[in-house]
C-alpha positions as CSV (number, residue, x, y, z in Angstrom):
1,M,-72.9,167.5,186.6
2,P,-76.1,165.5,186.1
3,D,-79.4,166.7,187.7
4,I,-81.3,164.1,189.7
5,S,-85.1,164.6,190.2
6,L,-87.1,162.6,192.8
7,S,-90.8,161.6,192.9
8,N,-91.7,164.5,195.2
9,G,-90.1,167.1,192.9
10,K,-86.9,167.6,194.9
11,K,-83.7,167.9,192.9
12,F,-79.9,167.8,193.4
13,M,-76.8,167.5,191.4
14,A,-74.3,164.6,191.4
15,A,-70.6,164.8,190.9
16,S,-69.0,162.4,188.4
17,G,-68.2,159.0,190.1
18,S,-70.2,159.9,193.2
19,S,-72.9,157.5,194.3
20,I,-76.5,158.8,194.0
21,L,-76.8,158.4,197.8
22,D,-73.6,160.3,198.6
23,A,-74.7,163.1,196.2
24,A,-78.0,163.3,197.9
25,T,-76.4,163.5,201.3
26,Q,-74.0,166.2,200.1
27,A,-77.0,168.2,199.0
28,Q,-78.7,167.6,202.3
29,V,-81.4,165.4,200.8
30,A,-82.0,162.4,203.1
31,L,-82.7,159.2,201.1
32,P,-83.3,155.9,202.8
33,Y,-80.3,153.6,203.2
34,S,-78.7,150.9,205.4
35,C,-75.7,148.9,204.4
36,K,-74.2,151.3,201.9
37,S,-72.5,148.4,200.1
38,G,-75.1,147.2,197.7
39,R,-76.0,144.1,199.7
40,C,-79.3,145.0,201.1
41,S,-82.2,146.8,199.4
42,S,-83.0,149.7,201.7
43,C,-81.9,152.3,199.2
44,K,-83.8,150.8,196.3
45,C,-85.2,153.3,193.8
46,K,-86.5,153.0,190.2
47,V,-85.1,154.8,187.2
48,V,-87.9,156.6,185.3
49,S,-85.5,158.2,182.8
50,G,-81.8,158.6,182.4
51,E,-78.7,156.4,182.5
52,T,-76.7,155.2,185.6
53,L,-73.5,153.2,186.2
54,A,-73.1,150.5,188.8
55,L,-70.0,151.2,190.9
56,T,-70.1,147.7,192.4
57,A,-72.4,144.7,192.3
58,E,-76.0,145.2,193.4
59,L,-76.4,142.0,195.4
60,G,-79.5,143.3,197.1
61,L,-81.5,143.2,193.9
62,T,-83.2,140.3,192.2
63,Q,-82.9,139.8,188.4
64,E,-86.5,140.7,188.1
65,E,-86.0,144.0,189.9
66,R,-83.1,144.8,187.7
67,E,-85.2,144.2,184.6
68,Q,-87.9,146.5,185.9
69,G,-85.4,149.3,186.3
70,W,-84.7,149.2,190.0
71,I,-81.2,150.3,191.2
72,L,-79.5,150.7,194.6
73,S,-78.6,154.4,195.1
74,C,-75.6,153.6,197.4
75,V,-73.7,151.9,194.6
76,R,-75.0,153.7,191.4
77,S,-73.7,156.9,189.9
78,A,-75.6,159.2,187.5
79,Q,-74.3,159.2,183.9
80,T,-77.0,161.6,182.6
81,D,-79.8,163.6,184.2
82,L,-82.1,161.3,186.1
83,V,-85.7,161.0,187.2
84,L,-86.0,158.5,190.1
85,E,-89.1,157.0,191.7
86,V,-88.2,157.4,195.3
87,D,-89.1,159.8,198.1
88,D,-86.7,161.4,200.5
89,L,-87.3,161.4,204.3
90,G,-89.2,164.7,204.2
91,S,-88.8,166.9,207.2
92,V,-86.9,164.3,209.2
93,E,-83.5,165.6,210.3
94,L,-81.0,162.8,210.8
95,P,-78.6,163.2,213.7
96,P,-75.1,164.0,212.6
97,T,-72.6,161.1,212.0
98,K,-69.4,161.4,213.9
99,T,-66.5,159.2,215.2
100,S,-66.2,159.0,219.0
101,P,-64.1,157.0,221.5
102,C,-65.9,154.6,223.8
103,R,-65.2,151.9,226.3
104,I,-66.8,148.6,227.1
105,S,-68.8,149.1,230.3
106,H,-70.2,145.6,230.4
107,I,-70.3,142.4,228.4
108,E,-72.3,139.2,229.0
109,R,-73.4,136.1,227.2
110,L,-77.1,136.0,226.4
111,A,-77.0,132.8,224.4
112,P,-74.3,130.4,223.3
113,D,-73.8,132.6,220.2
114,V,-75.0,136.0,221.4
115,V,-73.4,138.6,223.7
116,R,-74.7,141.8,225.0
117,V,-72.2,144.6,225.0
118,I,-72.7,148.0,226.8
119,L,-70.5,150.8,225.5
120,R,-69.8,153.9,227.5
121,L,-69.3,157.2,225.9
122,P,-67.1,160.0,227.4
123,P,-69.0,162.3,229.7
124,A,-68.6,165.3,227.3
125,A,-69.6,163.3,224.2
126,M,-72.5,164.7,222.2
127,F,-73.9,161.7,220.5
128,T,-77.6,161.5,219.5
129,F,-79.4,158.9,217.5
130,L,-82.9,157.7,216.5
131,P,-84.0,154.4,218.0
132,G,-83.5,151.8,215.2
133,Q,-80.3,153.3,213.8
134,Y,-76.9,151.5,213.9
135,I,-73.3,152.3,214.5
136,D,-70.0,151.0,213.1
137,V,-67.7,149.8,215.9
138,I,-64.0,150.1,215.1
139,G,-62.1,147.5,216.9
140,P,-58.5,146.1,217.2
141,N,-56.4,146.7,214.1
142,G,-59.0,149.0,212.6
143,V,-61.5,146.2,211.9
144,R,-65.0,147.8,211.4
145,R,-68.3,146.1,211.9
146,S,-71.9,147.4,212.0
147,Y,-74.3,146.8,214.9
148,S,-77.8,148.0,215.6
149,L,-78.3,150.0,218.8
150,A,-80.5,148.0,221.2
151,N,-81.6,150.8,223.4
152,A,-83.3,154.2,223.2
153,P,-81.1,157.2,224.0
154,A,-80.1,157.1,227.7
155,T,-79.1,159.8,230.0
156,D,-76.1,157.8,231.2
157,K,-74.7,157.8,227.6
158,T,-74.5,154.1,227.2
159,L,-75.2,152.1,224.1
160,E,-76.4,148.5,224.0
161,L,-75.4,146.1,221.3
162,H,-76.5,142.5,220.6
163,I,-73.8,140.6,218.8
164,R,-74.1,137.2,217.2
165,A,-71.0,135.0,216.6
166,V,-69.8,134.6,213.0
167,K,-67.7,131.6,212.3
168,G,-64.2,132.6,211.4
169,G,-65.1,136.3,212.0
170,V,-62.2,138.5,213.1
171,M,-64.5,140.8,215.2
172,S,-66.4,137.8,216.5
173,D,-63.2,136.3,217.9
174,Y,-62.6,139.6,219.7
175,W,-66.1,139.8,221.2
176,F,-66.3,136.2,222.3
177,N,-62.7,135.5,223.3
178,Q,-60.8,138.7,224.0
179,A,-63.1,141.6,224.9
180,K,-63.1,142.8,228.5
181,E,-64.6,145.6,230.4
182,N,-62.9,149.0,230.0
183,D,-61.4,148.1,226.5
184,L,-61.1,151.3,224.4
185,L,-62.8,151.2,221.0
186,R,-64.1,153.8,218.6
187,L,-67.5,154.1,217.0
188,N,-68.9,155.9,214.0
189,G,-72.5,156.8,213.7
190,P,-75.4,157.0,214.0
191,L,-76.1,155.4,210.6
192,G,-79.1,154.2,208.6
193,T,-82.7,155.3,208.1
194,F,-84.5,152.5,210.1
195,F,-86.5,154.4,212.7
196,L,-90.1,155.1,213.7
197,R,-92.2,157.2,211.5
198,E,-95.8,158.3,212.3
199,T,-97.0,156.4,215.4
200,S,-100.2,158.1,216.6
201,G,-103.2,155.8,216.1
202,Q,-101.2,153.4,213.9
203,D,-101.3,149.6,214.0
204,L,-97.6,148.8,214.2
205,V,-96.0,145.4,213.5
206,F,-92.4,144.5,214.2
207,L,-90.9,141.5,212.5
208,A,-87.5,140.4,213.7
209,T,-85.2,137.4,213.3
210,G,-82.1,136.7,215.4
211,T,-80.4,139.8,216.7
212,G,-82.7,141.8,214.5
213,I,-84.6,142.2,217.8
214,A,-82.0,144.7,218.9
215,P,-83.4,147.8,217.0
216,V,-86.9,146.6,217.7
217,K,-86.1,146.7,221.4
218,A,-84.9,150.3,221.0
219,M,-88.1,151.3,219.3
220,L,-90.3,149.6,221.9
221,E,-88.4,151.6,224.6
222,A,-89.0,154.8,222.6
223,L,-92.7,154.0,222.1
224,A,-93.2,153.4,225.8
225,A,-91.9,156.9,226.5
226,L,-94.2,158.7,224.1
227,P,-97.1,160.9,225.4
228,Q,-100.5,159.4,225.1
229,D,-101.5,161.4,222.0
230,Q,-98.6,159.9,220.1
231,Q,-99.3,156.3,221.1
232,P,-100.1,153.7,218.4
233,A,-103.5,152.0,218.3
234,S,-101.8,148.6,218.6
235,V,-98.3,147.1,218.6
236,T,-97.4,143.5,217.7
237,V,-93.9,142.0,217.9
238,L,-93.1,138.7,216.1
239,W,-89.6,137.5,216.9
240,G,-88.4,134.5,215.0
241,G,-85.7,131.9,215.7
242,R,-84.9,128.3,215.0
243,T,-85.0,127.0,218.6
244,P,-86.1,128.4,222.0
245,A,-82.4,129.4,222.7
246,D,-82.7,132.0,219.9
247,I,-85.3,133.9,221.9
248,Y,-82.5,135.1,224.1
249,I,-84.1,138.1,226.1
250,D,-87.3,138.4,228.1
251,L,-89.0,140.8,225.7
252,P,-92.3,140.9,227.7
253,S,-90.5,142.4,230.6
254,L,-89.9,145.7,228.7
255,P,-92.2,148.6,229.4
256,G,-95.1,149.4,227.1
257,H,-98.2,147.7,225.8
258,Y,-97.7,145.3,223.0
259,Q,-98.4,141.7,222.0
260,F,-95.4,139.5,221.8
261,V,-95.4,136.4,219.5
262,P,-92.2,134.2,219.6
263,V,-92.0,132.1,216.4
264,L,-89.8,129.1,215.8
265,S,-88.9,127.6,212.4
266,R,-87.4,124.4,213.8
267,A,-89.7,123.8,216.8
268,D,-89.9,120.3,218.3
269,E,-93.1,118.7,219.6
270,D,-92.8,120.4,223.0
271,W,-93.2,123.9,221.5
272,A,-96.7,125.1,221.9
273,G,-96.2,128.5,220.3
274,A,-96.2,129.8,216.7
275,K,-94.3,127.8,214.2
276,G,-92.8,128.8,210.8
277,Y,-91.6,132.2,209.6
278,V,-92.6,135.5,211.1
279,H,-94.3,137.0,208.0
280,E,-96.2,133.8,207.5
281,V,-97.5,133.9,211.1
282,L,-98.4,137.5,210.6
283,L,-100.6,136.6,207.6
284,Q,-102.3,133.9,209.7
285,R,-103.2,136.5,212.3
286,A,-104.0,139.6,210.3
287,A,-106.9,139.6,207.8
288,D,-106.4,143.2,206.7
289,L,-103.0,144.8,206.4
290,S,-104.2,148.0,204.6
291,H,-103.9,150.1,207.8
292,T,-100.7,148.4,209.2
293,T,-97.2,149.7,209.2
294,V,-94.5,147.0,209.3
295,Y,-90.9,147.4,210.6
296,A,-88.8,144.4,209.7
297,C,-85.2,143.7,210.8
298,G,-83.2,140.5,210.4
299,S,-81.7,138.4,207.6
300,D,-81.8,139.7,204.0
301,A,-83.8,136.6,203.0
302,M,-86.5,137.3,205.5
303,I,-86.7,141.0,204.5
304,H,-87.1,140.1,200.8
305,S,-89.7,137.4,201.5
306,A,-91.7,139.4,204.0
307,R,-91.9,142.5,201.7
308,K,-93.0,140.4,198.7
309,V,-95.6,138.3,200.6
310,L,-97.0,141.1,202.7
311,V,-97.4,143.6,199.9
312,A,-99.1,140.9,197.8
313,A,-101.5,140.4,200.7
314,G,-102.5,144.1,200.8
315,L,-99.8,145.9,202.8
316,P,-99.1,149.3,201.2
317,A,-95.5,149.1,199.9
318,R,-94.7,152.5,201.5
319,Q,-95.7,151.1,204.9
320,F,-93.0,148.5,205.0
321,Y,-89.7,149.7,206.5
322,A,-86.7,147.4,206.8
323,D,-83.1,147.0,208.0
324,A,-81.5,143.9,206.5
325,F,-78.5,142.3,208.3
326,V,-75.9,141.4,205.7
327,S,-72.6,139.6,206.6
328,S,-69.4,141.5,206.1
329,G,-67.7,141.0,202.8
330,N,-64.4,140.7,204.7
331,I,-64.6,138.7,207.8
């Protein structure tokens, strides 16, 4: 079996046909990931030496990135021994992933195309997660869709989801036309590596578009509960939408100390707030990004643009963490 070596010297072996990400997980080496389908770029790593094979299309990479040797570990297998330019998550221990039953405790419309769903776990369920992670919900007829958790862990074992309507989506039809309180569903999770890293004394910036505000909300709740010696120096939240209706929750009502900047890309003359795209507004407000850590969640287009523009403006590449929302390949 091929040996895989990482930037920090860690090594593991990969079975034939197994993705690099799965091989790392099997060896208890935690690599960053999100969609696990090759459509975002959270698991991007660079091949320093060796040969790999694409198991499926790497839609999350640009042609330029492919030419530079970047691959997506979730859909690449090792053909020979590899040396990869990527770090694992260090001493972070991810909560175990498991499948659990759950019921809809509450469902409400937050906007014409967004619903909030509160899921209730069984009293004896042992389900832990890091704020920012996501779950797969398994609905009627086994349809499975991914949703970020919009709350920090709660003692009442409830999980909050923000779900946007997808035209023609099987699961969307369920959420918006059929779902009712006490419906029995299943969930699998927690999943993903989008969560808070070091916070003490840091300048944190959250960029969100659409329902990408869900994991940001969970992180803000977690930050508010941290002891004083772990508090960041500053927190800024930029939430982007097209129209005022897209800013569908009262974010300033959440506990904690942070600056909230709603941003509209299709604002009319009555809008007095920030206009454009969230990363552009951040650049207008921040002269120096060298000591900033950015957490971005939303459309894949926003993630790619924000990373490219902000790193070019001085943000250290390793201080940009992201979770890209990608549409299901099978609606």
